[in-house]
C-alpha positions, 0 to 999 in steps of 0.5 A: 530501511530493512526489507520487510520480513516474510516468515514463509518460503516462496513456493512455485515461484522460481522463474519469478524470483530469477526475474527479480534477480535480473532486475537487481543485476541491472542496478549495477549500471543504471536505473531499473524497474520491476513491475509485479502484476497479478490478481488479488491474493496471487502472491505479489507481495511475497515476490516483491518482498523477495525481490527487494530482499535480494536488493538489500543483500547487495547493500542497496538502500531501500525506500519503502511505501505500502499505500492503502486505498484510503490514502488516495485522498492524502497528498504526498502520502506515498512520497512521504512514506518513501522518504520517511527515513531520509533526514531533514538534514539531507533534504536541506542539502538541496538547493534552497527553493527545492528543499523548501518545496519538498519540506512543505510538500511533506508537511515538514516545514512551513508552506509558502503561499503556493508550492509549485508541484514541478519544484517538488518533483525536481526536488525529489529527483535531486534528492534521489540523485544525491542518495544514489551517489552514495549507494544504489537506491530502490523505491519499493512500492506495494499496491502502487495503484493506491498511490495518491496523485501528487506522489504519482506526479513527482515519482513519474517525473523522476522515473522519466529522467533517470539516466545512469543513476543506480535507482531502482523501482519495484512495484506491485499492481493488480493490472499492468495497465494501471501502473501509475508510474508507467515504468515500462514506457519510462525505462524501456528495456530496463524494466522487467515485467513479472506476471503471476498466474495461479500456482501448480497443483503441486505447489498448492499442495505443498502450501496447504500441507506445510501451513494448514494441515499435513494430513489433508486428503487428496480429494479435498485438496483437488477441490480446493485447487479447482475452486481457487484456480491456484490462487494461494491466498484463496487456497489457504483460506479454503483449507482453513475453512474446515473439512466440509467441501460443500460449504466452501466459498466459491469466490474470493468475495464469498471467502472474505464475507465468511472470514469477517463473519467468523471474526464477529467478536473483533468487529469493532476493531475491524470496523475502526481500522477499515475507516482509519487505515493503519493505526497504532495499537493505542488507537483501539479502545477495546483491547478484547476486540482487537485481540479477537480480530488478530486471533482470527487472522483478520488484523495483524500487528507489525512493529506496534502498528495494526493493519489488515492481513490482506487488502481484500479484507480491508475493502470487504470490511469497509463495504459491510459497515452500515452507512449510519455507523460508517459516518459515526466512525468517520466522525470519531476518526476525525477527532483523532486525525493528525493534521487538518487534511486528515481531519477534513477527509473524515469529516467530509465522509461523515457528513450526511447534510449541509454543514457550514462548519465542516465546509469551512474546515474543508476550504482550509484543507483545500488551501493547505493542500494547494499551498503544499503543491497538491492541487488534485487533493485541493480540488477534491476538498473544495468539491466536498466543501461546495457539497456541504 
């Protein structure tokens, strides 16, 4: 898979990019890990894009996943994204029990009565070794804290067992203590940690002048810098908020609220996406609302898929939906969901009272998750079923 495209230059991150180059160098003689850490809006994704772009320039095969919070309840969603471009024929080259287990886990083949999660993990390791024998491989995961538990188990199994295979892992996380794969422990000195702090005043000034307005007064720029603490996302949004300084949001939460309030014409599309997660353009019945949300920069389109322009906006939009409307949106999402597990998740979140029919669907989803080797997800569905 090609590296994601970023239209903007990186500003004020020379040391971090140099560290990313060192991570790529390590791939020449074995596995390597890169953990990019920092608060929301600090620019982790941009540095991550640059890092895996450097790897791609050297002929590395990129396997990319960008999980979102709503996918925590979907077993092997992250692993499925990583292996999306790996053909079923390559998986079929694995020993037959491993191939059958991995195809079942990814919902690409019929699940046996019960898939062993350990067999899925061993199959993932075998597949990556197979691919790495042809060219170095990088597992690139943005916002790794949102990886679902079955994917974490399989990938952590892999990273602990890499020896001299040219397999790299590049993660972004908000908190270094929440690296779900614990790369620092798995790879030791072959894991490079990069912490992103606030940008300098000069770097913030360059960003604002090149992306918002070249004529911004220095006094206003100083106020933006002090309020943002050098956080580039916060600073750019403050600069776009208008010339008044007294009315500027003082926290990221206030900023998110303001952005969503300004995009009121796109509210139906924003709420739909907040409930469903990334979706194709065709999923939005109100084209004018979708256009308004995109015009306000809350939603973005990439290769026919609609996403939030920033995870903070996704979380803020979901939290603002009134409970009754949220349940109704989950009911609508259930009717459009692909597969019984996705449908069951939405039905569980839509239910406000005991419902035996929904409970039966949740029981079936729990059985299927267990058969695919995702016991954590099965337990969650079973708990919802008991509640209903």
